[in-house]
N, C-alpha and C positions, 0 to 999 in steps of 0.2 A: 609586520605583515599587514595586509589590507584589513583583515578582520580585527585589528587592534583598535580601530576607531570606535568611539562610543556611538550609540544609536542617536544621541542628541546631536553629535557632530554630523552624522550622516544626513539627518533630516534638515539640519541647518544649511546643508549644501544645496538643497532644492530651492529653485527660484519659483515662487508661486505664480508669477506672471507668465512663466514659460512652461508651466506644468501642462502636459497633454491630457486633458480630461477625456477627450474622445477615445484615446487609446486605453486609458484606465477603465472607462466604462465598457468599452468593447461591445460585445453582443449580449451583455448581461441584462436581465430584466427581472421585475418583480422582487421576490424575497431575496434572490441571489444578489441583486444590485444593492438592496438595502444592507445585506450582510457586508458587502464590499465597502460601502460608504461608512458603515459603523466601525469596521476595522480600521479604516484610515483615520477616523476621528479619535478612536481609542489610542492608536499609536502616537498621534501627534500630541494628544493631551498627556500621555505618559512620559514623553520626552520633549518638554516644551522648549520652544525658541520662537523668535519673531516670525520666521518663515513657516514653522510648523503651525503656529496659531492662525496665520493667514490661510494656510492650506486647509486646516480643520474648519474654519469659518465658511469657506467656499463649499466644502463638502456638506456641511450642515444645511446650508441654504438649498442644496440640491436634494438632500435626504428628507427634509421635513415635508415638502409637497408630495414627494413620492410615497411616504408613509400614509399620508392622509388620503391619497387617491387610490391606492391599491390594497390597503390593509385596514384592519380595525385594531391595530397594535397601539393602544394608548400608552402602554409602558415605554415602548421605544420612542414614541412621540414626546412624552414628557421629559425623558432623558435627553433627547436631542435639543429641545428648547432650553432646558436648564444649562446644558453645556454651552450653547450659543450665548446665553446671557452672561456667563462668566467670561467668555472671550470678548464680547462687545463691551462689557463693563468690568474692566480689570479690578480685582480686589473685592468684588461683590458677589454674593451667592444668594440663591433662593433661601427663604426662611423655611426650615423643616419643622413642621408641627408634629405632635405625638401621633395624631390620627394618620398623617401621611406616612410616618415611620412604620406604623403597624401595617398599612397597606403595602408598603415596600417589602416587608418580611413575608407577606402572604403571596405576593405576585412575583417575587424574584425567582428567576429561572436558573440559578446556580452558575452564572457565567456565560449562558448562551447569548444573552444580550446584557452586556455589562452596565449596571445602573450605578452612576457615580453620585447623583443627587436628585432629590425630588422634594417638592414642597410648594410654597406659595411665593410668587415673585413679589418683590417690594414695589407695588404700584401697578399701573396699567400702561400698555404700550403696544407697539406693532410686533407681529410675529418675527420679523427679521431682526428685531432687537432683543429677542429672547423672552417674549411674553406669549403665553399659550393662547390658543383659540378655544375659549371656554365653550362656545357653542358647539364646535365639532366634538369636543370631548364629551359633552352631555349627550348629544345625539348618538354618538358611537357607543357609549356606555349603555344607553337604553336599547339600542339595536341588538347588542350582544346579549343583554339580559333577556330580551324577548326570544331570541333564537335559542338560547340555552333552555329557557322555560318550555318552549315548544318541543324541542327534541327530548327533554326529560319526560314530559307527559306522554309522548309517543313511545318512548322506551319502556316506561312503566306498563303501558297497555300491552305491548308486545311481550314483555316478560311474564305478565300474568297469564297470557294465553299461549306462551311457549312457541311463538312463531319465529323459528330460528333465522330464516332469511331476512325478515324485517328487523330483527335484533341486530344482525350483522350489518345491514345497510345503515341503521341508525347510529351504530358505533362508528362506522366510517364517516358519517356526517359529523359526529362529534370531533373526530380527528381532523377533518378539513376545517372545522370552525376553530379548533385550537391552533392550527397552522396559520390561519388568517389573523388570529389575535396575537400570534407571536409566542405562544407557549409550547415549546417543542416537547417538553416532558409530558404534558397533558395529552398531546397528540400521540406520543408513543404509548402511553397507557391505554388510550382508546383503541389503537391498533392491536395491542396485546389482548384486549377484551374481545376482539372479533375472532381470535384464533379458535376459541371454544365452539363458535358457531359456523366455522368454515368447514364445509363438507366435501368440496371437490378440489382437485388440483388447481383449477383456475382461481378459486377463492384464495388459496394459499399464495399463489403467484401475485394476485392483486394486493394481498396483505404485505408480502415482502417488498413489493415494488413501492408501496406507499411509505413504508418505513425508510427505505433507502433514499427515496427522493426527498423526504422531509429532512433527514439528517444531513444530506449533502447540501440542500438549499441553505441550511443554517451553518454549514461548515462545521459539523459536529459528528465526525466519523467514529468516535470512540465505541458506541454500542453496536456497530454494524457487523462485526466479524461473524457472530453467530447467525445473524439474520441473513447475511449473504450466502453462507453455507447452506442454510435451509432453502433459500430461494433457488440456488443452482440445482440442488437435488430435485426439487419439485419441477423445475423447468425441464430437466432432462427427461422426466416421465411424461410431461404434457407436450413438449415440443422437442423431441430428440434431435441431437446434432445430425447433420447430413450423413456422416459415415456410419452412424448407428442405426439409421432407419432401414428397416427390412425392405429389400427390393421385391416388390410384388410382381410376379410373372403375369403377363397378359394372357388370359385364357382365350379359348376359341370364341367365347361369347362376348369378349371385351370389345367395345366399339371405340372409335376415335374420340367421340364426345366423352366417354368414360376416362380415357387417358388424359384428355385436356382438363377435365374436372379434377382428376387426381393431381396433376402437375400444378394446377392453380392452388389447390389446398396445401400442397407441400410448400409452394412459394409463400403463401400467407403465413404458414407455420414458421418458416425460417425468418421472415420479416419480423414477426413478433419476438422470436428468440433473439435476434440481433438487437432489437430495441431494449430488451431486458438485460442482455449481457453487457451492453455499453454502460449501463448504470452500475452493474455489479463490478466491472473492471475498474471503473473510476473509484468506486468505494474501496476496493482492495488495494489500489495504488495509493490512495490517501492514508489508509491504515498502515501500510508498509512504510510510508514516508514518516508518519508519526512515530514509528518505532526505529527510525533512522536506518532502515534496510533499503539503501538507495538502489541496489541492483534489482531487487524485486519490484520496487516502485517504478523503475524505468521500464522493466519488461511489461508491467500491467498497463501503463499509460502510453508507452511509446508506439504501440502497434494497433491502437484502436481503429485508426483510419483503414488499415489493410484488413484487419480481422473482422470488424463489425460494420465497416462502411461509414465511419464517422459518427458524430453526435446526432445528426439528423434533426428531428423536431424537438430534441432535448437541448439544443444549442442555447446557451446562455441561461438556462433555468437553474443550473448549479455550477457549471464550469463552461468555459468557452474553448473553441478550438485553438486559439492563439495561446491560451494559458496551458493547454495540454502540451503544446510544443515547447513552451518555456520550461515547464516542470520536467518533461522527459529529457530535455537537453541537459539541465543541471544534474538530474539524477544519474544519467549515463556518464557525464563527465566526472562525477564524484566516485564512480564505481568500476570504470572500465579502462582497458588499455587503449592505446592509440589505434590499433587495428580495428577493434570493435567499434570505437567511436566513429571512425571513418565509414564503416559499413552501415552503422545504425543511424547516422545523422547526415554526413556530407553526401554519401552516395544514394540516399533515398530521396526521390523526387517528392514523395508524399509529405515528408517532414518539412521540406522547404515550402510546399504549398500551404502548410498550416500556419506559417508565420504571417503576421500582418505587416503593414508598411513601416511601422515603428520598431520592428524587431530585427532589422538587418544586422544589428550589433551581435546577435546570437550566432549568426553564421560566421562573422568575423572572429568571435571568441573560439568557436569550435575549430575553425581553420587555423588560428594561431596556435592552439593547443596541439593539434595534430602535426603541424609543421615545426614544433618545438620553438616557436617564437614566444618565449616565456615573458619577456618584457611587456609585450602587447597583451598577453594573458592577464598579467597583474593589473594593467591599466583598465582593461575591460571589466575585470572583477570589481575593481573600485567603482567603476561607472554603474555596475549592476546592483550595488548594495542598496541604494534607496528604492529601486524597483522591487527587489526581493522583500525588503522590509515592509513595504506597503501592500504586498500581495498576501491575501489571507491564507493561502495554501503554503507559502514559503516563509512567512514571517518568523514562525517559531524556530525554524532551523537555518535561518540566514547565516549566522556566524559559523555553525558547524559545517554546513555544506560548502561555504567558501573556503574555510580552513582545510577541508578535505581535498578540494581541488588544488589549492596551493601546495599542500603537502605532496600530493601525487606528482605535481609538476617538478618539485625539487628532487624527488626520488628518481624520476625518469631522467632528469638532467645529469645527475651524478653517476648513474649506473655504468655508463660506458668507460669511465675514467678510473685509473688506479690512483692518481693524485690530481688534485685541482686546487688552485688558489682561491681563497675566500674572496679576494678582490675581483677575480674573474666572475664569480657567481653574483656578486653585487651588481656588476655591470649588466649581466644577463637578465637579472630579475628587477633591476632598477630600484634597489634598496640600499639603505645605509649599511656600512660594513659591520657596525656593532649589532644591528638588528639581524643581519644575515648570520652572524656568528651565533647569536642566541638561538635562532631557528635551527641551525645545524646541530648545535649542542642538544637541543630538545629532541630532535629526530634520532640522534644517536642514543640518547638516554632512553627513549621509548622503544628502541629496537627497530625502528623503521629503516634506518641506514646503518650498515655495518662498516665501522671505521673508527678513526680517531683523528683528533685535531692537533696539529703542530702549532702551538700558540706562538712560538718564536718566529716562524716564517709565515704564519697564518695560512697553513696548507691543510687541506682535508686529505688524509691518507686512507684509502678504502681497503677493506679486508680483501685480500686476493686469494682465490682458490687455486689449487694445483690441478689443472685439467688432466694431467697424466695420471696422477694418483686416483682421481675420480674414475677415469676410464678403466684402470686396472681393477678397482673395487667393483665396478659394475660387471666387468667381464668375469671376475671370480664368482660373484653371486649367481650369474647366469649359468656358469659351468657347474656349480654345485647343484643348482636346481635341475639341470638336465641330467646330471649323474643320478640323482635320486629317482627321477622318473624312469630312467633306463633300467636301474636295478629293480625297481618295483615291477616293471613290465616283465623282466626276465623271471623274477620270482613267481609271478602269477602264471606265466607260460609253463614253467616246470611243474607247478602244482596241477595245472590242467592236464598236462601230459600224463601225470601220475594218477589221474582220475579223481583228484581232490577239487571240490568246488569251494572257491574262496568266497566267504560271506562278509561283506563290509560292515554288517550290522550285528557284530558279535554279541554285544551286551543284550540287545533285544532278543536275539536267538536264545541265549542262555536262559533268560527269564522265561521265555515261552516253553523251552524244553523242561525246565524244572517244574513249571506248572502242570505240564502234561504228565510228567512222571509221578507227581503227587496224586493225579486223578486215575492212574492206571490201576486196575485190580491186581491183587496178588494171587498167585496160583499158577497152574500149568499153562493157562492161556497167555499169561504175561510173558512167558519165555519165548513164545513164537512171534512176538512183536518185532518190528524192524528196529535194529540198533542204530542209534544216532549219536554221533560224537561231535562235540564242539570244543575246540581248544583256541585260546586267545592268540592272535597275531599282533605284534606291535604295529602301530599305524605308520611309523616312520619307514620310508622306503629304503633306508640305508642298512636295514637289518640283513645280515647275511647268514644268521643262524637258522637253519631249516629243521631244527629239532621239533619233536612232537609238541613240546610245550609252547613253541612260538608260532604255531600254524593253526589257523582256524579251518577246521575241516567239517564239511557237512556231507558225509558219504553214506550211501545206502549199500553196504556190502563191500565186496572186494574191489580192487582197482579196476577190474574189467566190468564192473557194474552189476555183477550177479549178487542177488540178495543172500544174506547170511541167515541160516535157520537157527 
């Protein structure tokens, strides 16, 4: 199958001179674009080849100026320059000193920005050859130290005077500084410290929004689940959804200006709500994708354009509209039948409008899948492998999601047949016969396909069901159920005619009666109390025994309703 190719072979298939950098960069900017370049370099370094090295070198030459101009992230800068040095000078690496090794242990962010090497370059040279800009490093380090010192002094003063609002704002400033330095965990710790000093729903919304934006910009959705749940709950109180807002009736004293002001306020509230919900839905979709829940990920990401009006001013700060279309297309293909795929993708004009000029192959892939042109599906999946592998959101699940689409294609192909030749399947899927046979054997072994293989004639024999027997079985079950309901209704009707009230809560009634009887006083007054009888009725409606032991009665006196003295 397509997914049997190694990642090194997939990357070697890329022609660096023909690589579409404008499509890869898209509308991304700032930290999100840095994360994108970093992922490409990490992937190419992990699966080396001549074309992968050339691709990584080009990405590093774009990444290094971006880091210097938009961040104070010395850690990522040193990593990028050191990797560039190893690519430009094969077989050589920076010399790692003990002091630098200790700094790496203190600054490492546990995989958020993967550090492969740090140390001292052997000599001096240009930045594009892998030698760092020492002046920028010194100036940036001094700037960060001054900013940290200033905020720390302010925070200590506010803490001593217990000025809650100033403490909250200073902690938010620490979080923004950590974001600019590239330390996502320190940013999350600063956001967590502001929770204690957040006193209004708006404060909690700002806190949750900062956490979500920070994690998504670094493509780090793991800690978002709890934060998104809290953010949505607070948002519902601060800016309720339209259907939950109470409709205020216009009184006699309400003027037209009051109505216009109210409508403008509601419009602003819903605009804020949509802006926050876009981020929450993207976060939930990426969390579901990391758990390989393709169906839920497709639901969360596929309808953002219709539900929330698109990404808006958040475009490119964590994800782009074209990537939303790419992700939703593959998640829906991996989890839905052809009818839903047609409705969710092909028949939606908004989905097609989200695709950029370089993504026409996605429409071809979806159309081929819906039209059962599985040979073209396999070819387009093979074409998509390097694209998915270099995408930060799909890289970790490239193999599994392509395998899921291929498996669903084969299952849909064999379902209408009772027998089919393996050779016919190889022609339909453009695969070798031995590989096709192995795939079918695996599907049968996993229980995805019911059938057996005739190895003599190379024929797949599907397990056939007897529709006549199924129909009789369903009819028998329906008849039994209707008979039970009819007998139950007749029994209740006769009990009602006899003046007996049927209580479906017999056990709770018995417990209540026994408790009351224990509390009743003994003596002549107790004899005058109303007599209550409770007898168990079997729950099954098939019971035909109407004896006193099988009936639950709650009667007050004789059948005519008169009380018994």
